[in-house]
N, C-alpha and C positions, 0 to 999 in steps of 0.2 A: 649552941647546938645540940652540944654529942652524952647522954646522958650519964657516964660515966666519967670518973678520976681518969686525968695521963697513964697509957698504962708505958710497957716497955714497948724496945725496936719498933716506932715510931713510922708510918712511911708512908711518905705522899702520892694516892691516889687517884691523879688527876682527878679536871675540873668537876663541878659538882654539878655543871649546869643537866646534862643525861637524867640524874637522879634525880634533881630539885621537879621538872618537867615529867618525869615518870611514876616516881617512890616508888623506882625499887634499877639494881642495879646489877653487874657483877662487873667486880674487879680480882684482878693481881696481888694479894699481899705474900713478897717476893713468890713462891712455885707451889702456891694456894690458888684457889677457884674463892670468891667469897661474895657470899651475896648481901648487898644493904638495901633495905626499906627503909624507907622513912614515917610517921605513922605521926603526924600528928605534927608534936613539936620533938621528937623521939628520935632515934638512926638510933637504927638497929644492925647487928653486920655477925655472919654468924659461918662459918665451911661451909660452901654448896657441896659438901659428900656427909649421907645423913650415918650416922656412925654407926647405924645397926645393921642400913644395908648395900652402905657403900657408894648408893646410888646418888645422881643429884642432887638438891636441892632450892635449884634456881626459882622451879613451880611452882614450889612451898607458902600454905595459905601464911596470915603471919590476922594473929587473930589479938588484940592486948598485948600484951606482953611473949607473947606460946608463937613459934610458929610448928606447925600439923606438915609433919612425910602426910606427903599428899602417895604418895606407892605404899605403907601402908599403915598412918594414919595414927601413930606415935609424934605426940607431942614435945617440945621440951618447951624449956624459958628460958629468953631470949634472954635474957640479961645472965642469969648464971652461967646457965647451956646442961642444967639437968633435965634428968624426961620428969617428965607432970603426966602424973596417974599412971593406971598399970600395965597399959600397955599389952603388946607382943611383945616377944622376941628379950634378949641379955637386959641386963641393966645395962643402958651406957651414958654418952656428953656428947653433947654435940657443943666445938669450936664454938669459941663465938671470940670476939670483937672489939677494944672499946674501937667506934664510931667519934669523929666529931670532922666541922666545916669551918674553915678560919680559913680569911681571905680570900676567896671560893672557889679555896680548891678542902677536895671531901681527904683527911687522913686517916689511920686506922694504925692499933696498939696491941698490942698483948695483954687481955685487961692482968694479972699477976704476978707472973714470970718471965725472967726473956726466955724466950724459943730456944732451942738449940734443934744441931743435923738442919736435915733440908727444910724444916720449916722457916728455918731465922730466915727472913729476906740477905740480896749477895750484900754480899758488902760493897761499898756505891751506891749500889743504886738506889736512892728514892722517889725515883718514879714506879708506883707501881702500876698505875691505868689498868682506865676503864673498858671496859673489850665492847668494841661496838656490836652494833647488835644485840644486843641478850639484855635486853631496857624489859623488863617486864614493869605495868602495870599494877597496881598490888589497890589491892578493894578500899583498906584501909585506910589508906594517906591518899586520901582524898575531905 
């Protein structure tokens, strides 16, 4: 059900029950909070931090293959992470992840290259985990 090829540093982020029920969940990938959204049959995952202002993206609106920061309206492509349109502030890129469902589990990985330093999942840690109470329905997922 993932929309891209499997990437690097694949991590089991827990059961997909909340994601399937609500259309959106925040999970942990190592020490990074990641928003995972389901729109129809597609899954998208992006860091829960606006690259421009550093604010949470948990409440961001997902439309098609773009996410819109609810703080300043900047749009980002959910496949590449690139900024879409002119927007305000410096050119920035949203960190995106590969999201897949396999055997009732949500798996995340990095799309193009291995992560380094603090962004790398802890060694031996395979369960990122879905945070309780962090699920918000998405308008496009119904």
